[in-house]
N, C-alpha and C positions, 0 to 999 in steps of 0.2 A: 160434751167431751171435746177437749182441745187437741185431740190427736186422732190419726187414722193410720192403720197399718195395712199392708197388702204387698203382693208380688207385682213387680213391673212386668207387664205382659211380654212374653217371649224371651224372658231372661231368668236368671237365678238370683236376682237382686231383690231384697226386701226393701220396701219404701216405707218410711215413717214421715207423715206430714204433721207438723206441729203448727197450730194456728191460734192466734190470740193470746190471752192470758193463761198459758199452760202452766198448771201448778206443778210443784215438786212431785206430789202423789201421782198426777197424771203421767208424768215422765217415767216414773217407776213402773206404772201400769203398762206403758207403751213397751218398755224393755221386756217386761214379763210376757206380754202378748207375743212379741217376736219370738221369744224363747219357747213358748208353748204351742204356738200356732204355725210358725214358719220354719222351725228348726228341723233339719233332717239329719239323722245319725251319720256321723263321719263326713259331714259336709262343712266346708269352711264358709261361714256366712259372709255375704257381701251386703252391706246395708247403706242405703242412701237416706240421710235425715235431712228433710227440707225444713229448716228453721227460719226461713226468710220472713215469715209472717208472725213470728213470736213477739209478743209485746211485754211479757213478764220476765224479769230477770230473777235468777236464783241468787240466794246469799252465797257467800264463799263456802260456808260449811255445807250447804245443800249441794253445791257443785262437787265437793270432795266426796260426799256420801254417794251421790249419783254415779260418779266415775268409778268409785270402789265397788258399788253394787253391780254395775254393768260388767266390770272386769272379773267379778267373782262368779259370774254365771258360767258354768261349764259349757253351755250351749254356744256361748260367745267367744270361747277360747280361740285365739288367733283370727278373730274377725277382722275384715277390712271395712272401715266405716268412712264414708264421705259425708261431710256436713256442709249443706248449702246455707250460706249467709249473705246478707247484703253488706256492702263495704262499710256503711255507717253503723252497722249493728254492733252492739257490745257482745263479745264472744265469751262464753263460759270457759275461760282458759283453765281454771282449776279442775273442772270435770274432764276436759280433754287431756290435760297433763296426767291426772291420776289414772285415767283409763289407759293411756299410752304406757305409763310406767308398769302397769299390770298386764301388758301383753297385747293390747289392741293396736292395730295399724290404723291411725285416724288422721284425716287430712281435711282442711277447710277449702271450700271452693266458692266462687261467685257465680258460676254458670253450671247449669245442670248437664250440659253436653260435656264439659271438662270432667265433671264428677263421674259421669257414666263411662267415659273413656278410661279413666283411672281404675274404676271398679272392674271393668271388663278385662283389664290387663292383669288382674290379680288371680 
């Protein structure tokens, strides 16, 4: 499995670690796992996605489908999402754009500390 989900200890932030050649299906599974295992009723989810070690790019259509799927999940309504990437990494802008259009507050970061400061301010 190319992903792992869990809570960041001492916070209300869900962490998703994506590593290696993470497939489209695995990314969908990661979203589903967050919705089923980490969602609390009437809670605004704060999610940190660490994509710095991802080596597989999604196609443009996969990006749109992924963003649409994430935004369609009621559990993720109004979620704040910080995505960690390295500066040289190709970012899945279509997934981010689609997810943002459908209600997520999503922002890219290059350092975990900046991402956590932003999420904690939400």
